[in-house]
C-alpha positions in Angstrom: 52.4 -39.7 64.3 52.0 -36.4 62.4 53.5 -37.9 59.2 51.2 -40.9 59.3 48.2 -38.6 59.7 49.2 -36.5 56.8 49.9 -39.4 54.5 46.2 -40.2 53.6 45.6 -36.5 53.1 48.4 -36.2 50.6 47.3 -39.3 48.7 43.7 -37.9 48.6 45.0 -34.5 47.2 47.0 -36.3 44.5 43.9 -38.3 43.6 41.8 -35.1 43.3 44.5 -33.6 41.0 44.4 -36.7 38.8 40.6 -36.6 38.6 40.7 -32.8 37.8 43.3 -33.4 35.1 41.3 -36.2 33.5 38.2 -34.0 33.5 40.1 -31.2 31.8 41.5 -33.6 29.1 38.0 -35.0 28.4 36.6 -31.5 28.2 39.2 -30.5 25.6 38.5 -33.7 23.6 34.8 -33.1 23.6 35.2 -29.5 22.5 
């Protein structure tokens, strides 16, 4: 059960990393 509980947390973290990466790319393009 522990793995199933951690799965959504890991996917959420990866999603946050993708969003932060996109924000950094857009900031560099605008600058």
